[in-house]
N, C-alpha and C positions, 0 to 999 in steps of 0.2 A: 633607971638599966635597961628596962625595958622599952620605952619611950626612944632614948637614944640610940637601942640596937634598931627598932624599928625606922628612925632616920636616915642612919647610915645603910642600910638596906636598900631606901627611897633614891639617896645618892648615889650607891652604884648600879642602879639599875639600867640595863640597855637600851638604846633604841634597836625599833627589829629592822631589817633589813628594807622594808617596804617603807618605814618612814623616812630612813634614810635617803632612798630614793627620793620619797615625794618633795624633803627638804631642798635638795640639789638641785629636781626640777624647777620649784616654785623661784628659784632664784636665778635661774637664765631666762632671759627674753626671747620673743618667738624669732629673733634671727639667731641664733644659737641653737634654738630646740631642734630645728631640722640638721643639725649636723650633729647633734648628741642622739638623735634617731637612727641614723646612717651608721652612726658609730657601734651602736647597737645590735645592728643588724647584722653588723661585718665581725661582730665578737660574739654572737649567741645566732646558731644556726637553727634554733629551733624558733626564733621569732620570725615572720615572713610579711610580707604587704598582704592586706586582704584581697587584692585582685591578682595575686597568684595561687596558683595550683587548688581552683574551685572544686571541692568535690561536695556529696550530699550529707548533710548536717547529722543526717543519724548515724552513720559511719564514726562519726566524730565523738560517740559518746562513750563511755566509759561505764557501763552498769554496776551494780552489785554482785549479780550472778555471773560476769563475766571477768569479775576481779578475781587475780592470778592471788596464790599461797601469800599471805602476808607475814607470816612467822621466818623473819630473817634473824637469825640467832637470839631469837627472843627480846632485842633490844634496840633492833632497827626501825627504821619508819616504817609507819603501814599505809596502804592504800586508800585505808577507810578516813586517815588522818587528811590524806596530802587530797582527796577527792571529794564534795559533797554527793550528797545523793542527788539533789537538785542541779548540778552544776554543770555546765558545758562549758570545757577548755575552749575551744574554738571561739567562744562567742564573747571572748574576753578580747575586746578590740575599742579600738577608738574612730564614733563616727562624731562628725560637728557638721550639719547640715547647712554651715553659713553662707555657701557658695554653690554655683551649679556644675554638675558633673561636666556641663556642655564647656563650660567655658574655656577657653584656652589663652593661657600666659605664655607669653614668648619671653625668654630671657635674652636682651641685646646685647651682645657683647660691645666692649670698648678697648679701643688702644691705649696704649701709656706710651707718652713721649719720651724724651731725653729726661731724665735726671739731672736733678742739680747740679750735682758733683761731674757729671759724665757733660753737663755743657761747660763746665772749667776746662776740665781736661781735654775737652777739643778745641777752646780754644787756647789751651798752653802749646798744643800741635804746632798754633800757626806761628809761636813766636820762636823766634832763634836763638837757644842756648845750646849749652854744652853739654853734653850726657851728666855731668857730675850735676849742674845746675839743675837740669829738667828732674831729677832727682829727689833734689832738695826742694821743688815746686810741687813735686806731688805729695809728697810727705808734708808738706804746708797744707795743700787743698785738702788732703785726708782729714786734716784737724779742723778746718771750716766744719762749723754746726748747719744745721737746716736752715736757721736766720739768717747764714752769711757772714756769721762773726767768727775770727780766728781768737776764743776767748783764753788758750794757752798762752804763757809766756814763754817768748824765743828763747831765753836761757832752758826752760825745761825742754821745749823740742830739738835744742842743740843735745842735750843733755842723754835725751830718749835714742836720738841717731847715734851718739858715741856707744851707748850700751846695747842698743839693738844691729844696728849698723855698722859698726866699728867704721864711723865716718865721724872725723873730727872737724867740725863746720863752729864757726862763730857767730854771736850774733848780728855782727855786721854783716857778713854772706847771707844771712838770714832774712835780714831787713832788704836787702836789696831784690831779693827775690819777692818778698813779700808787696814791695812798691809795685812790682810788674805785677802781681796777681790784681791788686789794686787796682790797677789800671782796665781789670776785665770788666765784664756785663756779666751780671747788672750793678747799673752804679753801687759802689757801697761797699761792695764784697771785699770780703777781707781785711775790714775795719777792726779793730780791739776793743773799740768801745763807741758809744752812741755818738760822742763827738766828732771824732775820726769819721765814723759812716757819715754823717754828714756834710762834713766839709770836702771828705771826696767827691760828694753828688754835687754840693753846690759849685765846685770848682768846674764843672762839667756845664754850667748853665748859664744860658748867653740873655742876661737883661741889664738893664740900666742901674738897679740896684743889686746886681751879683755882689760889689766889692763892698756894699754894706751889710749883706749877710752874713758873708764871709767873714767880715770884722766881728759881726756880733756870736757866730759861732766861734770866733776864735780865742775873743777877750772876753764877753760876757755872756759864756755859756752858762755860765751859775745862774746869773741876774734872769737870762732866758727861761730857763727850764722851772724857774721859781715866778713868772711873769709879771716879774717886776721891771715893766716896761718905760715908765717913767724914770727910774736913774740909767737907764741906756740912754732914751731920749735925749737926757742933761748930758751926760756924759760925754756922749758923742756928738750933742750938738746938731740932731737931728729936727727935722719938718715932722709935722703929724703924719703928713703922707708918705713919707720917706720908709719913717718907723715902719708904716701898717701895709707897705708894698713889701718892704723885705720883710717881714714877721712871714705876710701871707706867703713870699717866695720859700720860706724855710718850711713852712704847716707843709708842703707838697711836696716834702720829700719824706722816702720811704725809711721807715727806721728798724725796719727788716728786710731787707734787699733778698734775700734767699728766699721768702716767702712768695715773691711774684714770679718764679722761676721753680718750681718743686714737682715731684711726683703726685699725680692725684693718688695713688695709692698711700702714700705717706700722711695723707692731708687727715687732720682729727675730726675733722666735721663730715664723719660718712653717713650713708644713705642711713634714717631712720625706717625703721619698719614697726608699725604701730602693733602690739599685743592685742588690743582691742579698736572695734570700730562701732561708735555712738550714729545713730541715724536719727534724725528730727523729722518725723514726717506727720504733717498737719497737726503738730504739737506732743504728739505723742513720741517718747523717748525710748529706741529698739537700740539694745545694747548684744553684741556677740562678738565672738571671740575669732581673731584673726588665724585660722586654720589653713590657710591656701596651700602652703609648702608644706603643711603637715601629714604625712600618709598613715592610712590604717592600718592597725596591725591586728594579726591574731596568731593563735600557736600552727606550728606545723605540723599537717596529719601525721608524715611520716614518724615523727617521733615520738606519736601518741602511739601507732602502732609498734614501734621497736620497745616504747616503756611495755606495753600488754607481753610482747612477748619473751624479753628480757625476767618481766616477773614469773614467768613460769618455770624458769629455770634459774632462779635465782641463787640455789644452793654450791652452782659449781663458782667459785672464787674469781675467774675472769668474767663471767657475768655478773657477778654481784658489783665488782666495780665499774661495768658497764653500766651497768643499771644504778647507780648512783650518781652516775657521770650525767646520764640522761635526766635522771630527777632533780639535780642542783640546776641545769640549763634551762627545764620545765620550771624550776621555782623561780627561777631569776628573771625568766619571759613575764608568768606573771604576773611577779610584783612589779615590774617596768608596765607596763601595760595599766594595770591596778592603780599606779603610781602617775602616769600621763592623766588617767581620767581623774584621780583626786586631785590632781592640779588643776586640771579645766575647770572643775566642781569651785575650788577654792579660790581661782580668779575670777570667774562669775560671782559667784558670792559676794569677793570684796568690794569689785567694780560697781555691784548694782548698788550695794546700801552709801559707798559715796555717792554716785548718782542721786539717790534717796534723798543724802542728807545737804547734798549742794544742786535740788532738781532746779531750784529758780536759777542759778548761774547758767545751767547747761543748756536751757533752752535759747540764751542767745548770746554766751559767752562775757555779758558783761561782768568784769571783774568786780565792780563796787558790789556786787550781788552773791559773791562769795561770802560763806559765813566761815567761822572760826572753827577747825577741826585739826584735832592732833589724832595720831594712829590710837590712843586707847578708843576715842571716841566709835571707830569703825569695829575696832576688836569686838567691843562690848555689843552694837548692834549687829556683828556679825558670827556672833557666840565662838570667836577664835582667840588665840592668844597673840601678845600684842608684837611677837617675833616672826610670825607668820604673817602678820600685816604688814610687818617692816621689810619683809622677803618678795612682798607681792608688789610693794611700792616702789622698789627699787629697781632702777633700769627698767622700767616699764612705759610704755607710751600708748595714749589712746587717741584716736581719731578721732574731731570731732567736725561738724559742719563749720566751725567757725576755726580751724587748725587742729594741729596735733601737738600735744601735750604730753611731758612727764606725769607721771602722779603722783609726784613729790610737790607738783606745781600746785595741788590742791589742798595742802594741808598748811596751815597757817596758824598762828596762836592767837588769840583774843582779846580785845581790848574794848573797854568802857566808855562810851561817851558819856559828856555830861549828864545827860537826860536818862542814864542808864541802859541803855542800849547795847547790845555785846555787837561788836565787829571785828572784822578778819584784818590783821594788820597788812594783808593783804590790799584792802581797798585804802589801805593809809599810804603804804609804797605808791598806788597807782596817785593818789591826789598828790604826794611828793613828786611824781613824776611830771605831772602836769607842771605843778608849780613852776619846777627847775625848765622844762620845756618852754614855758612860755615867759620867762623871765628877760629883762635884759640885759642883756650878755655884757654889756660896757658898767652895768651895776649887778652884778649877780646876786643873790639871797643867799643869804647866812644862815646857817642851823639857826640862830638865835629868831631871825624873822621869820624861817620855816614855820618853826615852832608857835609863834604867834600867829600867822596865817591858818595853821590849824587849829588853835584852840579858836578862832574866831569861826571856825566851822564846827567847834562844838567839839573838836578832838582835843582832850587835855593829856598834849603829847611833851614830857620834858624833853629838852633840849639834846641830850646825850640820846634819848630814844632815836630822837630824828636824826642825829649823826650816826647812829647803828644803823639803821635801814637807808641812809644815803651811803654807807659804804657796802651794805649788803644789795646795794641797785649797782656797784661799780660806779657810781658816780663821785668825781673829787668834788673837794672841798671849793667854797666859793672863789678862793684867789685864783686858782688853776682853772674858776671856766670862764676867767674875764677874757673877753675879745674886744679890740680895738674899733 
């Protein structure tokens, strides 16, 4: 019974506000940290930037002999608990000297052009249509996705217009408007599937093999996608050159026409701001946090004086409420600054252990020197919980002298070679990439052949494992890698 009660008490234990702050801050990358600090500054007036309101440090201290009466209804907080004897609250700040204060960093603004859908609406204005037809066209354009496809059925759009706009429109009427939109730029826009998208584009091409490419897409699209080129050649009675030229023409088409004309704000490949900076100076690896846009914080002196004054008159009800409010804000500010400091410490400890374990790799960035490493390995070396290491490695990047990498990149499983040496799965993937990159594209290597090559290199890997690594690398099967 005692053991069960003890276990239940542990399960019900709550995290402290500071622990919650640290967990939340650990999860966010540097790019979001700046916004998080700005939000905290806006919400908590007790916090301020280090360079604001500089005052003599001696005035910031609350000494024991100056502490107001702490008996607030005998069950309230005490100032002795709130302040340590040796604690100077304004000294709770964040300083990382990873850059010079004299450095000037200028944010260069960028202009945003016309969005993809705005471009379509502009073209719509150049077409002579009735008011009802224009309304139909606008509705269809609104349903076209960022890739340029209309992925909704015309019948569903017809039902929507009847329900939302009280307009009775047939599928044939919508199809006529869609054909007009499919004549817009970029070529292929408004297609309902990949085959239609490529057919719209190929009709605009002027080439001696244009009619052959169009027939392949229209009549042999399934064989084309599966790269059964010999079947196409036999059925169409094409020469090797005709087939090759037609296939080359098709492969130059854009399967996602909308992506060629999109708003840069909507692009997924946003600018990466590294959380760590690693420099190799004469063979010595020097790690630092990227704190360029992270401001130094401190406690506002005005609120310390206010707390002191309110503490002397805490018996009055309104003074007591104000005192509680100021204390809560001070607590929150103190926890936030402490959490930032702990975040820095945890990040540096974790990244330092990763570098220590992968020291040989970080010297020159050779992937074959990456050692097997999992979260547990770093957690044990850093004396931290695995969940903490997971939070640190998630969405974090490091800038090295050989490129910018996500922290997750350095974690990989371990496999044993025939001689007993343990190697990283990353090393095996690199060899796979090299083998596939140098293969004869007319006769690409199958997974069985790749497994045989790895075995000859003393990597005893099963075919299914080769297939798994190949899929993780985003490389298709041999048949789909075949080229004429």
